[in-house]
gemmi code that builds the backbone of each chain (N, CA, C; Angstrom):
import gemmi

chains = {
    "A": [
        ("MET", (-24.131, 17.908, 7.944), (-24.000, 17.376, 9.306), (-22.727, 16.529, 9.403)),
        ("THR", (-21.978, 16.754, 10.447), (-20.755, 15.984, 10.637), (-20.863, 15.146, 11.902)),
        ("ARG", (-20.454, 13.918, 11.809), (-20.388, 13.101, 13.022), (-19.133, 12.244, 12.969)),
        ("LEU", (-18.794, 11.638, 14.053), (-17.636, 10.752, 14.144), (-16.354, 11.391, 13.627)),
        ("MET", (-15.583, 11.916, 14.500), (-14.329, 12.506, 14.038), (-13.133, 11.841, 14.706)),
        ("THR", (-12.088, 11.655, 13.956), (-10.867, 11.095, 14.521), (-9.702, 11.924, 14.017)),
        ("ALA", (-8.734, 12.130, 14.859), (-7.509, 12.804, 14.435), (-6.330, 11.948, 14.884)),
        ("ILE", (-5.428, 11.692, 13.962), (-4.261, 10.870, 14.302), (-2.984, 11.636, 13.982)),
        ("THR", (-2.122, 11.721, 14.968), (-0.838, 12.381, 14.756), (0.135, 11.385, 14.148)),
        ("ILE", (0.797, 11.792, 13.072), (1.759, 10.906, 12.418), (3.170, 11.434, 12.680)),
        ("LYS", (3.885, 10.743, 13.509), (5.278, 11.131, 13.788), (6.212, 9.944, 13.603)),
        ("LYS", (5.767, 8.794, 14.054), (6.572, 7.573, 13.953), (5.978, 6.676, 12.872)),
        ("GLU", (6.782, 5.711, 12.435), (6.320, 4.856, 11.347), (5.077, 4.043, 11.727)),
        ("TRP", (5.024, 3.594, 12.997), (3.863, 2.766, 13.373), (2.569, 3.550, 13.421)),
        ("HIS", (2.655, 4.885, 13.446), (1.440, 5.700, 13.408), (0.696, 5.518, 12.081)),
        ("ILE", (1.448, 5.156, 11.038), (0.827, 4.948, 9.722), (-0.129, 3.758, 9.803)),
        ("ALA", (0.346, 2.680, 10.436), (-0.487, 1.486, 10.615), (-1.698, 1.810, 11.482)),
        ("LYS", (-1.465, 2.666, 12.499), (-2.557, 3.062, 13.384), (-3.618, 3.828, 12.592)),
        ("ALA", (-3.145, 4.724, 11.714), (-4.066, 5.512, 10.898), (-4.907, 4.606, 10.012)),
        ("ARG", (-4.259, 3.592, 9.450), (-4.983, 2.634, 8.609), (-6.061, 1.920, 9.419)),
        ("GLY", (-5.690, 1.475, 10.621), (-6.621, 0.754, 11.490), (-7.813, 1.614, 11.873)),
        ("GLU", (-7.556, 2.868, 12.230), (-8.632, 3.789, 12.627), (-9.583, 4.044, 11.458)),
        ("THR", (-8.990, 4.198, 10.251), (-9.805, 4.440, 9.062), (-10.725, 3.251, 8.801)),
        ("LYS", (-10.143, 2.070, 8.938), (-10.912, 0.850, 8.698), (-12.111, 0.785, 9.657)),
        ("LYS", (-11.828, 1.099, 10.934), (-12.888, 1.074, 11.951), (-14.000, 2.054, 11.593)),
        ("LEU", (-13.585, 3.261, 11.207), (-14.535, 4.323, 10.876), (-15.388, 3.924, 9.671)),
        ("MET", (-14.719, 3.373, 8.652), (-15.421, 2.991, 7.433), (-16.387, 1.840, 7.679)),
        ("MET", (-15.992, 0.924, 8.571), (-16.859, -0.213, 8.847), (-18.099, 0.224, 9.620)),
        ("SER", (-17.957, 1.279, 10.415), (-19.109, 1.766, 11.169), (-20.157, 2.391, 10.241)),
        ("VAL", (-19.718, 2.813, 9.062), (-20.639, 3.394, 8.090), (-21.293, 2.295, 7.256)),
        ("GLY", (-20.594, 1.188, 7.138), (-21.144, 0.068, 6.380), (-20.997, 0.240, 4.886)),
        ("CYS", (-19.791, 0.492, 4.414), (-19.587, 0.658, 2.975), (-19.035, -0.632, 2.369)),
        ("SER", (-18.887, -0.647, 1.057), (-18.408, -1.850, 0.375), (-16.916, -2.071, 0.624)),
        ("ALA", (-16.464, -3.298, 0.357), (-15.048, -3.640, 0.557), (-14.153, -2.782, -0.331)),
        ("THR", (-14.610, -2.521, -1.566), (-13.805, -1.723, -2.493), (-13.648, -0.302, -1.975)),
        ("CYS", (-14.760, 0.276, -1.535), (-14.730, 1.650, -1.021), (-13.811, 1.720, 0.193)),
        ("LEU", (-13.927, 0.731, 1.068), (-13.094, 0.698, 2.272), (-11.618, 0.632, 1.896)),
        ("THR", (-11.283, -0.285, 0.989), (-9.884, -0.432, 0.584), (-9.353, 0.860, -0.030)),
        ("GLU", (-10.193, 1.498, -0.860), (-9.747, 2.727, -1.521), (-9.440, 3.824, -0.512)),
        ("VAL", (-10.345, 4.003, 0.454), (-10.137, 5.069, 1.441), (-8.943, 4.751, 2.344)),
        ("VAL", (-8.834, 3.480, 2.778), (-7.708, 3.114, 3.649), (-6.385, 3.306, 2.894)),
        ("THR", (-6.366, 2.961, 1.608), (-5.149, 3.154, 0.806), (-4.786, 4.638, 0.737)),
        ("CYS", (-5.794, 5.480, 0.532), (-5.546, 6.928, 0.463), (-4.955, 7.444, 1.769)),
        ("VAL", (-5.561, 7.036, 2.889), (-5.063, 7.490, 4.190), (-3.624, 7.018, 4.380)),
        ("SER", (-3.347, 5.796, 3.943), (-2.010, 5.241, 4.051), (-1.000, 6.081, 3.271)),
        ("GLU", (-1.370, 6.471, 2.053), (-0.477, 7.293, 1.222), (-0.221, 8.654, 1.876)),
        ("LEU", (-1.296, 9.271, 2.372), (-1.152, 10.585, 2.999), (-0.288, 10.485, 4.253)),
        ("ALA", (-0.493, 9.406, 5.024), (0.277, 9.228, 6.256), (1.756, 8.995, 5.937)),
        ("TYR", (2.034, 8.218, 4.891), (3.432, 7.997, 4.477), (4.091, 9.313, 4.097)),
        ("ASN", (3.335, 10.131, 3.359), (3.885, 11.426, 2.968), (4.246, 12.261, 4.185)),
        ("LEU", (3.349, 12.266, 5.197), (3.625, 13.039, 6.410), (4.879, 12.516, 7.085)),
        ("PHE", (4.982, 11.191, 7.159), (6.123, 10.581, 7.839), (7.442, 10.834, 7.098)),
        ("PHE", (7.417, 10.690, 5.783), (8.660, 10.807, 5.014), (9.058, 12.243, 4.704)),
        ("HIS", (8.083, 13.092, 4.423), (8.428, 14.407, 3.884), (8.273, 15.566, 4.860)),
        ("ALA", (7.273, 15.495, 5.758), (7.016, 16.651, 6.613), (8.068, 16.743, 7.719)),
        ("LEU", (8.384, 17.972, 8.098), (9.441, 18.215, 9.085), (9.180, 17.531, 10.424)),
        ("GLU", (8.002, 17.805, 10.973), (7.694, 17.213, 12.281), (6.515, 16.264, 12.186)),
        ("GLY", (6.360, 15.603, 11.071), (5.187, 14.753, 10.898), (3.961, 15.628, 10.667)),
        ("GLY", (2.814, 15.136, 11.024), (1.601, 15.919, 10.804), (0.395, 15.237, 11.395)),
        ("VAL", (-0.765, 15.714, 10.995), (-2.011, 15.172, 11.551), (-2.947, 14.763, 10.419)),
        ("ILE", (-3.602, 13.622, 10.602), (-4.641, 13.201, 9.662), (-5.969, 13.295, 10.399)),
        ("GLU", (-6.900, 13.993, 9.804), (-8.223, 14.122, 10.413), (-9.244, 13.441, 9.530)),
        ("MET", (-10.131, 12.681, 10.164), (-11.157, 12.017, 9.371), (-12.512, 12.293, 9.975)),
        ("SER", (-13.503, 12.516, 9.153), (-14.847, 12.674, 9.683), (-15.862, 12.125, 8.699)),
        ("ILE", (-16.923, 11.585, 9.264), (-18.022, 11.112, 8.430), (-18.966, 12.292, 8.243)),
        ("VAL", (-19.222, 12.651, 7.019), (-20.102, 13.794, 6.764), (-21.328, 13.307, 5.990)),
        ("GLU", (-22.428, 13.993, 6.199), (-23.655, 13.587, 5.522), (-24.304, 14.772, 4.830)),
        ("PRO", (-23.727, 15.232, 3.721), (-24.386, 16.315, 3.005), (-25.507, 15.754, 2.122)),
        ("ASP", (-26.633, 16.369, 2.102), (-27.781, 15.991, 1.255), (-28.156, 14.511, 1.362)),
        ("GLY", (-28.168, 13.996, 2.553), (-28.659, 12.632, 2.733), (-27.686, 11.533, 2.359)),
        ("MET", (-26.568, 11.866, 1.704), (-25.617, 10.790, 1.384), (-24.526, 10.746, 2.460)),
        ("VAL", (-23.860, 9.612, 2.538), (-22.816, 9.462, 3.543), (-21.459, 9.479, 2.852)),
        ("GLY", (-20.547, 10.214, 3.430), (-19.212, 10.255, 2.844), (-18.164, 10.436, 3.921)),
        ("ILE", (-16.917, 10.283, 3.514), (-15.832, 10.478, 4.476), (-14.946, 11.620, 3.994)),
        ("LYS", (-14.596, 12.474, 4.937), (-13.704, 13.579, 4.617), (-12.359, 13.282, 5.277)),
        ("VAL", (-11.309, 13.336, 4.506), (-9.973, 13.084, 5.041), (-9.128, 14.336, 4.839)),
        ("ALA", (-8.494, 14.780, 5.887), (-7.645, 15.963, 5.777), (-6.272, 15.661, 6.353)),
        ("SER", (-5.250, 16.208, 5.711), (-3.883, 15.986, 6.182), (-3.198, 17.341, 6.335)),
        ("TYR", (-2.635, 17.589, 7.515), (-1.976, 18.870, 7.775), (-0.548, 18.658, 8.244)),
        ("ASP", (0.368, 19.507, 7.787), (1.716, 19.462, 8.353), (2.266, 20.877, 8.469)),
        ("LYS", (3.472, 20.986, 9.028), (4.040, 22.319, 9.264), (5.247, 22.578, 8.373)),
        ("GLY", (5.214, 22.077, 7.190), (6.298, 22.351, 6.247), (7.206, 21.152, 6.048)),
        ("PRO", (8.099, 21.206, 5.103), (8.610, 22.376, 4.376), (7.794, 22.786, 3.146)),
        ("GLY", (6.661, 22.158, 2.901), (5.876, 22.516, 1.722), (6.322, 21.743, 0.495)),
        ("ILE", (5.454, 21.667, -0.496), (5.775, 20.940, -1.732), (6.281, 21.949, -2.758)),
        ("LYS", (7.466, 21.694, -3.306), (8.085, 22.647, -4.233), (7.213, 22.888, -5.456)),
        ("SER", (6.785, 21.799, -6.071), (5.929, 21.936, -7.246), (4.758, 20.976, -7.129)),
        ("VAL", (3.565, 21.539, -6.936), (2.370, 20.702, -6.801), (2.108, 19.951, -8.112)),
        ("THR", (2.404, 20.614, -9.242), (2.202, 19.978, -10.543), (3.034, 18.697, -10.646)),
        ("ASP", (4.303, 18.798, -10.224), (5.173, 17.611, -10.254), (4.668, 16.541, -9.296)),
        ("ALA", (4.286, 16.963, -8.079), (3.853, 16.013, -7.058), (2.598, 15.257, -7.484)),
        ("LEU", (1.804, 15.878, -8.354), (0.564, 15.226, -8.788), (0.757, 14.441, -10.083)),
        ("GLU", (2.016, 14.301, -10.488), (2.293, 13.580, -11.724), (2.675, 12.139, -11.394)),
        ("ASP", (2.121, 11.193, -12.150), (2.442, 9.785, -11.918), (3.924, 9.534, -12.107)),
        ("GLY", (4.526, 8.848, -11.168), (5.925, 8.466, -11.310), (6.910, 9.492, -10.795)),
        ("PHE", (6.402, 10.628, -10.270), (7.322, 11.618, -9.721), (7.562, 11.317, -8.248)),
        ("SER", (8.821, 11.185, -7.868), (9.127, 10.889, -6.475), (10.445, 11.534, -6.087)),
        ("THR", (10.519, 11.991, -4.828), (11.786, 12.562, -4.371), (12.465, 11.638, -3.366)),
        ("ASN", (11.815, 10.516, -3.032), (12.429, 9.628, -2.033), (12.603, 8.191, -2.523)),
        ("GLY", (12.648, 8.014, -3.842), (12.879, 6.684, -4.389), (11.654, 5.789, -4.407)),
        ("GLY", (10.495, 6.356, -4.103), (9.257, 5.564, -4.135), (8.742, 5.432, -5.559)),
        ("LEU", (7.529, 4.904, -5.690), (6.972, 4.713, -7.026), (6.424, 6.021, -7.601)),
        ("GLY", (6.176, 6.972, -6.714), (5.642, 8.250, -7.176), (4.206, 8.169, -7.621)),
        ("GLY", (3.435, 7.324, -6.963), (2.026, 7.211, -7.348), (1.100, 7.630, -6.235)),
        ("GLY", (1.679, 8.077, -5.138), (0.884, 8.400, -3.949), (-0.182, 9.457, -4.168)),
        ("LEU", (0.265, 10.693, -4.323), (-0.698, 11.795, -4.436), (-1.613, 11.699, -5.665)),
        ("PRO", (-1.050, 11.414, -6.864), (-1.962, 11.296, -8.010), (-2.971, 10.163, -7.807)),
        ("GLY", (-2.531, 9.112, -7.112), (-3.432, 7.993, -6.813), (-4.566, 8.433, -5.913)),
        ("VAL", (-4.212, 9.179, -4.867), (-5.228, 9.673, -3.929), (-6.235, 10.552, -4.688)),
        ("LYS", (-5.714, 11.393, -5.575), (-6.583, 12.295, -6.332), (-7.583, 11.499, -7.185)),
        ("ARG", (-7.098, 10.403, -7.765), (-7.982, 9.595, -8.605), (-8.991, 8.802, -7.786)),
        ("LEU", (-8.550, 8.302, -6.624), (-9.425, 7.435, -5.832), (-10.532, 8.205, -5.118)),
        ("MET", (-10.242, 9.465, -4.737), (-11.240, 10.225, -4.003), (-12.089, 11.039, -4.974)),
        ("ASP", (-13.306, 11.414, -4.538), (-14.214, 12.164, -5.410), (-13.793, 13.629, -5.512)),
        ("ASN", (-13.169, 14.113, -4.458), (-12.853, 15.528, -4.393), (-11.486, 15.673, -3.749)),
        ("PHE", (-10.635, 16.534, -4.309), (-9.264, 16.625, -3.806), (-8.786, 18.068, -3.868)),
        ("GLN", (-8.371, 18.597, -2.725), (-7.866, 19.973, -2.708), (-6.536, 20.015, -1.989)),
        ("ILE", (-5.614, 20.788, -2.536), (-4.304, 20.868, -1.906), (-3.853, 22.324, -1.870)),
        ("SER", (-3.293, 22.727, -0.750), (-2.669, 24.052, -0.698), (-1.361, 23.903, 0.061)),
        ("THR", (-0.337, 24.542, -0.444), (0.969, 24.349, 0.166), (1.772, 25.643, 0.208)),
        ("SER", (2.539, 25.781, 1.261), (3.483, 26.893, 1.375), (4.624, 26.404, 2.257)),
        ("GLU", (5.634, 27.244, 2.460), (6.789, 26.815, 3.261), (6.405, 26.484, 4.699)),
        ("THR", (5.305, 27.108, 5.171), (4.915, 26.876, 6.563), (4.001, 25.676, 6.729)),
        ("GLY", (3.597, 25.057, 5.635), (2.775, 23.865, 5.777), (1.966, 23.524, 4.546)),
        ("THR", (1.542, 22.257, 4.516), (0.727, 21.772, 3.417), (-0.578, 21.258, 4.002)),
        ("SER", (-1.673, 21.548, 3.351), (-2.917, 20.931, 3.785), (-3.610, 20.303, 2.590)),
        ("ILE", (-4.060, 19.083, 2.790), (-4.744, 18.340, 1.737), (-6.103, 17.931, 2.284)),
        ("THR", (-7.153, 18.234, 1.540), (-8.488, 17.825, 1.971), (-9.121, 17.033, 0.849)),
        ("CYS", (-9.655, 15.880, 1.170), (-10.370, 15.137, 0.146), (-11.626, 14.497, 0.714)),
        ("PHE", (-12.528, 14.171, -0.183), (-13.821, 13.638, 0.209), (-14.171, 12.460, -0.692)),
        ("LYS", (-14.795, 11.465, -0.101), (-15.289, 10.365, -0.927), (-16.641, 9.916, -0.428)),
        ("ARG", (-17.560, 9.716, -1.372), (-18.877, 9.221, -1.029), (-18.769, 7.733, -0.728)),
        ("CYS", (-19.348, 7.313, 0.379), (-19.284, 5.891, 0.730), (-20.380, 5.137, -0.002)),
        ("VAL", (-19.996, 4.109, -0.726), (-20.998, 3.309, -1.440), (-20.896, 1.854, -1.022)),
    ],
    "B": [
        ("MET", (9.745, -6.357, 16.603), (9.717, -6.432, 15.140), (9.083, -7.742, 14.695)),
        ("LYS", (8.144, -7.653, 13.752), (7.498, -8.863, 13.247), (8.464, -9.615, 12.339)),
        ("LYS", (8.407, -10.950, 12.412), (9.238, -11.751, 11.541), (8.311, -12.610, 10.688)),
        ("ILE", (8.519, -12.586, 9.379), (7.663, -13.376, 8.499), (8.304, -14.739, 8.270)),
        ("PRO", (7.604, -15.821, 8.603), (8.169, -17.145, 8.387), (8.334, -17.433, 6.889)),
        ("ILE", (9.479, -18.012, 6.531), (9.703, -18.401, 5.138), (9.812, -19.920, 5.104)),
        ("LEU", (8.869, -20.549, 4.412), (8.825, -22.017, 4.387), (9.454, -22.547, 3.105)),
        ("TYR", (9.955, -23.755, 3.185), (10.598, -24.377, 2.023), (9.922, -25.705, 1.741)),
        ("LEU", (9.388, -25.862, 0.535), (8.662, -27.083, 0.180), (8.874, -27.376, -1.296)),
        ("ASN", (9.277, -28.594, -1.612), (9.488, -28.984, -3.021), (10.328, -27.967, -3.808)),
        ("SER", (11.416, -27.529, -3.241), (12.303, -26.551, -3.891), (11.654, -25.197, -4.109)),
        ("ILE", (10.617, -24.906, -3.327), (9.956, -23.609, -3.472), (9.907, -22.903, -2.120)),
        ("LEU", (10.227, -21.628, -2.121), (10.133, -20.836, -0.892), (8.773, -20.152, -0.840)),
        ("ILE", (8.113, -20.279, 0.294), (6.774, -19.709, 0.423), (6.718, -18.797, 1.647)),
        ("ALA", (6.169, -17.598, 1.453), (5.992, -16.690, 2.580), (4.650, -15.991, 2.439)),
        ("SER", (4.029, -15.700, 3.542), (2.750, -15.011, 3.512), (2.869, -13.681, 4.248)),
        ("ILE", (2.632, -12.597, 3.519), (2.646, -11.279, 4.159), (1.217, -10.991, 4.614)),
        ("GLN", (1.007, -10.906, 5.928), (-0.370, -10.793, 6.420), (-0.718, -9.426, 6.973)),
        ("THR", (0.287, -8.650, 7.307), (-0.001, -7.294, 7.781), (0.978, -6.341, 7.117)),
        ("GLU", (0.683, -5.057, 7.243), (1.600, -4.059, 6.672), (2.941, -4.140, 7.397)),
        ("LEU", (4.004, -3.816, 6.685), (5.341, -3.943, 7.255), (6.010, -2.582, 7.389)),
        ("THR", (6.827, -2.455, 8.406), (7.613, -1.226, 8.532), (8.879, -1.375, 7.685)),
        ("ASP", (9.564, -0.268, 7.495), (10.792, -0.241, 6.716), (11.796, -1.297, 7.193)),
        ("GLU", (11.945, -1.339, 8.516), (12.899, -2.244, 9.134), (12.513, -3.705, 8.875)),
        ("GLU", (11.214, -3.983, 9.009), (10.726, -5.344, 8.786), (10.913, -5.772, 7.336)),
        ("VAL", (10.676, -4.832, 6.423), (10.856, -5.125, 5.001), (12.312, -5.503, 4.721)),
        ("LEU", (13.247, -4.703, 5.246), (14.664, -4.955, 4.991), (15.100, -6.304, 5.533)),
        ("SER", (14.612, -6.648, 6.745), (15.026, -7.916, 7.327), (14.410, -9.095, 6.561)),
        ("PHE", (13.135, -8.939, 6.146), (12.482, -10.000, 5.363), (13.197, -10.192, 4.023)),
        ("GLN", (13.486, -9.066, 3.375), (14.173, -9.087, 2.083), (15.511, -9.825, 2.175)),
        ("SER", (16.316, -9.481, 3.168), (17.644, -10.091, 3.231), (17.550, -11.568, 3.615)),
        ("GLU", (16.589, -11.910, 4.480), (16.446, -13.314, 4.845), (15.997, -14.156, 3.648)),
        ("LEU", (15.047, -13.595, 2.880), (14.531, -14.310, 1.709), (15.639, -14.534, 0.676)),
        ("LEU", (16.425, -13.498, 0.412), (17.486, -13.611, -0.594), (18.570, -14.591, -0.139)),
        ("LYS", (18.883, -14.557, 1.158), (19.893, -15.478, 1.678), (19.408, -16.914, 1.584)),
        ("LYS", (18.151, -17.144, 1.995), (17.588, -18.493, 1.939), (17.546, -18.998, 0.504)),
        ("ASN", (17.173, -18.116, -0.411), (17.085, -18.485, -1.813), (18.456, -18.873, -2.353)),
        ("ASN", (19.461, -18.131, -1.952), (20.820, -18.408, -2.387), (21.312, -19.752, -1.848)),
        ("LYS", (20.975, -20.021, -0.595), (21.443, -21.231, 0.060), (20.716, -22.471, -0.456)),
        ("LEU", (19.395, -22.348, -0.600), (18.591, -23.520, -0.956), (18.388, -23.668, -2.459)),
        ("MET", (18.793, -22.673, -3.232), (18.621, -22.643, -4.683), (17.216, -23.045, -5.099)),
        ("ALA", (16.272, -22.269, -4.648), (14.868, -22.573, -4.910), (14.511, -22.355, -6.371)),
        ("LYS", (13.513, -23.139, -6.820), (12.992, -22.969, -8.174), (12.280, -21.627, -8.275)),
        ("GLY", (11.630, -21.307, -7.189), (10.879, -20.060, -7.197), (10.467, -19.631, -5.807)),
        ("VAL", (9.991, -18.399, -5.741), (9.519, -17.830, -4.474), (8.050, -17.456, -4.657)),
        ("ILE", (7.204, -17.891, -3.724), (5.794, -17.509, -3.798), (5.465, -16.636, -2.591)),
        ("ILE", (4.900, -15.480, -2.855), (4.468, -14.602, -1.774), (2.946, -14.523, -1.791)),
        ("ASP", (2.350, -14.871, -0.668), (0.893, -14.872, -0.561), (0.434, -13.594, 0.142)),
        ("VAL", (-0.509, -12.886, -0.481), (-1.008, -11.646, 0.135), (-2.523, -11.715, 0.340)),
        ("SER", (-3.031, -12.953, 0.500), (-4.489, -13.124, 0.552), (-5.145, -12.527, 1.795)),
        ("THR", (-4.359, -12.206, 2.815), (-4.983, -11.581, 3.985), (-4.618, -10.097, 4.096)),
        ("LEU", (-3.976, -9.599, 3.056), (-3.572, -8.191, 3.077), (-4.713, -7.320, 2.538)),
        ("ASP", (-5.229, -6.413, 3.373), (-6.362, -5.582, 2.974), (-5.952, -4.399, 2.116)),
        ("VAL", (-4.723, -3.946, 2.329), (-4.289, -2.739, 1.628), (-2.907, -2.940, 1.027)),
        ("ILE", (-2.774, -2.671, -0.271), (-1.441, -2.591, -0.874), (-1.300, -1.163, -1.363)),
        ("ASP", (-0.536, -0.368, -0.644), (-0.353, 1.028, -1.050), (0.927, 1.140, -1.867)),
        ("SER", (1.294, 2.374, -2.227), (2.440, 2.519, -3.133), (3.735, 2.011, -2.482)),
        ("TYR", (3.808, 2.095, -1.161), (5.010, 1.600, -0.480), (5.109, 0.080, -0.615)),
        ("MET", (3.995, -0.607, -0.317), (3.989, -2.068, -0.417), (4.193, -2.513, -1.873)),
        ("ALA", (3.616, -1.753, -2.813), (3.776, -2.078, -4.230), (5.249, -1.980, -4.632)),
        ("LYS", (5.939, -0.979, -4.093), (7.364, -0.812, -4.389), (8.157, -1.979, -3.791)),
        ("VAL", (7.804, -2.353, -2.564), (8.479, -3.474, -1.906), (8.333, -4.746, -2.737)),
        ("LEU", (7.109, -5.011, -3.210), (6.872, -6.225, -3.990), (7.603, -6.181, -5.325)),
        ("GLY", (7.602, -5.003, -5.957), (8.301, -4.833, -7.230), (9.800, -5.039, -7.077)),
        ("ASP", (10.363, -4.477, -6.008), (11.806, -4.618, -5.755), (12.163, -6.076, -5.496)),
        ("LEU", (11.319, -6.752, -4.694), (11.566, -8.161, -4.387), (11.575, -9.005, -5.659)),
        ("THR", (10.619, -8.719, -6.561), (10.561, -9.441, -7.837), (11.877, -9.331, -8.573)),
        ("THR", (12.350, -8.099, -8.715), (13.590, -7.870, -9.445), (14.754, -8.597, -8.775)),
        ("MET", (14.828, -8.519, -7.456), (15.946, -9.149, -6.742), (15.939, -10.663, -6.896)),
        ("VAL", (14.767, -11.267, -6.708), (14.675, -12.728, -6.798), (14.953, -13.187, -8.230)),
        ("LYS", (14.430, -12.441, -9.221), (14.659, -12.808, -10.613), (16.130, -12.668, -10.981)),
        ("LEU", (16.788, -11.665, -10.410), (18.225, -11.487, -10.649), (19.015, -12.684, -10.130)),
        ("GLN", (18.532, -13.257, -9.038), (19.191, -14.437, -8.482), (18.972, -15.656, -9.369)),
        ("GLY", (17.950, -15.596, -10.214), (17.702, -16.697, -11.124), (16.518, -17.559, -10.763)),
        ("SER", (15.704, -17.109, -9.803), (14.510, -17.879, -9.443), (13.265, -17.143, -9.911)),
        ("ALA", (12.171, -17.891, -9.991), (10.916, -17.265, -10.387), (10.304, -16.579, -9.170)),
        ("PHE", (9.520, -15.527, -9.405), (8.846, -14.840, -8.306), (7.358, -14.799, -8.628)),
        ("LEU", (6.559, -15.406, -7.769), (5.123, -15.411, -8.003), (4.383, -14.788, -6.826)),
        ("LEU", (3.353, -14.033, -7.168), (2.524, -13.406, -6.143), (1.152, -14.063, -6.221)),
        ("CYS", (0.518, -14.334, -5.080), (-0.813, -14.917, -5.173), (-1.753, -14.355, -4.124)),
        ("GLY", (-3.039, -14.452, -4.438), (-4.081, -14.090, -3.488), (-4.373, -12.602, -3.375)),
        ("VAL", (-4.210, -11.862, -4.480), (-4.544, -10.432, -4.425), (-6.066, -10.293, -4.337)),
        ("LYS", (-6.548, -9.632, -3.294), (-7.993, -9.480, -3.084), (-8.621, -8.613, -4.176)),
        ("PRO", (-9.920, -8.849, -4.490), (-10.577, -8.064, -5.540), (-10.469, -6.555, -5.307)),
        ("ALA", (-10.787, -6.117, -4.091), (-10.761, -4.673, -3.806), (-9.348, -4.117, -3.937)),
        ("VAL", (-8.366, -4.943, -3.570), (-6.966, -4.500, -3.648), (-6.558, -4.342, -5.109)),
        ("SER", (-6.971, -5.303, -5.955), (-6.557, -5.244, -7.357), (-7.170, -4.028, -8.049)),
        ("SER", (-8.444, -3.737, -7.773), (-9.049, -2.573, -8.430), (-8.434, -1.273, -7.911)),
        ("THR", (-8.136, -1.238, -6.619), (-7.525, -0.023, -6.058), (-6.136, 0.214, -6.644)),
        ("LEU", (-5.363, -0.867, -6.802), (-4.014, -0.746, -7.368), (-4.050, -0.137, -8.766)),
        ("VAL", (-5.009, -0.597, -9.581), (-5.105, -0.081, -10.951), (-5.535, 1.382, -10.928)),
        ("ASP", (-6.510, 1.710, -10.074), (-6.934, 3.108, -9.950), (-5.786, 4.001, -9.505)),
        ("MET", (-4.935, 3.438, -8.669), (-3.784, 4.205, -8.186), (-2.733, 4.372, -9.268)),
        ("GLY", (-2.827, 3.556, -10.325), (-1.853, 3.626, -11.405), (-0.662, 2.711, -11.192)),
        ("MET", (-0.836, 1.730, -10.268), (0.251, 0.779, -10.029), (-0.133, -0.579, -10.568)),
        ("MET", (0.334, -0.872, -11.766), (-0.149, -2.061, -12.454), (0.586, -3.338, -12.049)),
        ("LEU", (1.782, -3.222, -11.505), (2.570, -4.389, -11.092), (2.673, -5.430, -12.205)),
        ("THR", (2.789, -4.959, -13.452), (2.730, -5.892, -14.579), (3.947, -6.807, -14.669)),
        ("LYS", (5.050, -6.416, -14.027), (6.228, -7.285, -14.153), (6.190, -8.457, -13.169)),
        ("ILE", (5.163, -8.504, -12.336), (5.045, -9.610, -11.388), (4.062, -10.651, -11.922)),
        ("ASP", (4.470, -11.925, -11.893), (3.564, -13.001, -12.296), (2.637, -13.295, -11.127)),
        ("THR", (1.331, -13.183, -11.360), (0.398, -13.389, -10.251), (-0.537, -14.569, -10.511)),
        ("PHE", (-0.962, -15.178, -9.428), (-1.871, -16.322, -9.494), (-3.006, -16.109, -8.503)),
        ("LEU", (-4.143, -16.777, -8.802), (-5.313, -16.584, -7.941), (-5.121, -17.159, -6.542)),
        ("SER", (-4.443, -18.304, -6.475), (-4.282, -18.917, -5.160), (-2.886, -19.506, -5.012)),
        ("LEU", (-2.548, -19.811, -3.778), (-1.245, -20.418, -3.487), (-1.127, -21.751, -4.227)),
        ("GLU", (-2.243, -22.499, -4.277), (-2.248, -23.801, -4.938), (-1.897, -23.675, -6.421)),
        ("LYS", (-2.531, -22.688, -7.086), (-2.272, -22.490, -8.515), (-0.814, -22.088, -8.755)),
        ("ALA", (-0.292, -21.223, -7.906), (1.100, -20.791, -8.041), (2.042, -21.972, -7.818)),
        ("PHE", (1.737, -22.766, -6.799), (2.568, -23.921, -6.466), (2.545, -24.952, -7.587)),
        ("ASN", (1.335, -25.233, -8.100), (1.212, -26.189, -9.204), (1.960, -25.709, -10.434)),
        ("PHE", (1.931, -24.411, -10.665), (2.617, -23.854, -11.822), (4.121, -24.112, -11.731)),
        ("LEU", (4.667, -23.926, -10.550), (6.111, -24.099, -10.383), (6.524, -25.573, -10.373)),
        ("THR", (5.632, -26.452, -9.896), (6.018, -27.858, -9.778), (5.707, -28.667, -11.032)),
        ("SER", (4.796, -28.146, -11.901), (4.492, -28.908, -13.113), (5.695, -28.845, -14.055)),
        ("ASN", (5.917, -29.933, -14.764), (7.123, -30.025, -15.588), (7.059, -29.184, -16.850)),
        ("ASP", (5.843, -29.043, -17.368), (5.743, -28.372, -18.674), (5.375, -26.896, -18.514)),
        ("ARG", (5.930, -26.263, -17.463), (5.540, -24.873, -17.253), (6.156, -23.949, -18.303)),
        ("LYS", (5.320, -23.043, -18.727), (5.810, -22.025, -19.660), (5.714, -20.706, -18.931)),
        ("PHE", (6.726, -19.884, -19.073), (6.668, -18.614, -18.370), (5.686, -17.675, -19.023)),
        ("GLN", (4.981, -16.940, -18.183), (3.974, -16.010, -18.679), (4.645, -14.836, -19.382)),
    ],
}
model = gemmi.Model(1)
for chain_id, residues in chains.items():
    chain = gemmi.Chain(chain_id)
    for i, (resn, *xyz) in enumerate(residues, 1):
        res = gemmi.Residue()
        res.name, res.seqid = resn, gemmi.SeqId(i, " ")
        for name, pos in zip(("N", "CA", "C"), xyz):
            atom = gemmi.Atom()
            atom.name, atom.element = name, gemmi.Element(name[0])
            atom.pos, atom.b_iso = gemmi.Position(*pos), 0.0
            res.add_atom(atom)
        chain.add_residue(res)
    model.add_chain(chain)
structure = gemmi.Structure()
structure.add_model(model)
structure.setup_entities()
């Protein structure tokens, strides 16, 4: 069962802050712990930064509260329209960065979330992850 | 554009980052802090993040860069008030920020810089 859905378009830098705020609101409505909230908001922040810095025309972050088998969790998805990630293996490696950052974004998101899927091509990248709210 | 106030007390520069910053805000804060430090020759700079809910890789990079810049100028750089959830998330993310000297509270950081027998960590 899915309820509560939000989609945020990331084109300008302030949209990243907006995405963080929306995530916080969504997470608070579920009533999860401070640690869980911080982890999910950090993940959304990383994904939004990636859309802003790397994607051609920005992208969209979709969030939904899902309740499979009686537990509550949040599903976060990030979509863009290219140019795609050259090497997913490199992008998921700690310390790898193409824009002078720390290079901990994507591998961090993968570690913080319970489930992480990525598919990429020249026409776009989509990342879907899930975390159980505790 | 948000402007972060930089206070000067007992030869120490103090600033509190309370919300996430944009690229432009970071650059302006950075240059103002370095200029003030150069002019006032502070013993150290304390940055308080006790109201910051999220430190992501961008903010971690900003803090790391600031540390290096302030230390290059010859002053100490102390960070204080990292929230419990933020500290655990940072480690999970793989961002240890080990080169930054951190303190539990602004008071502890301030006392450390003002006490005469301070030893560097």
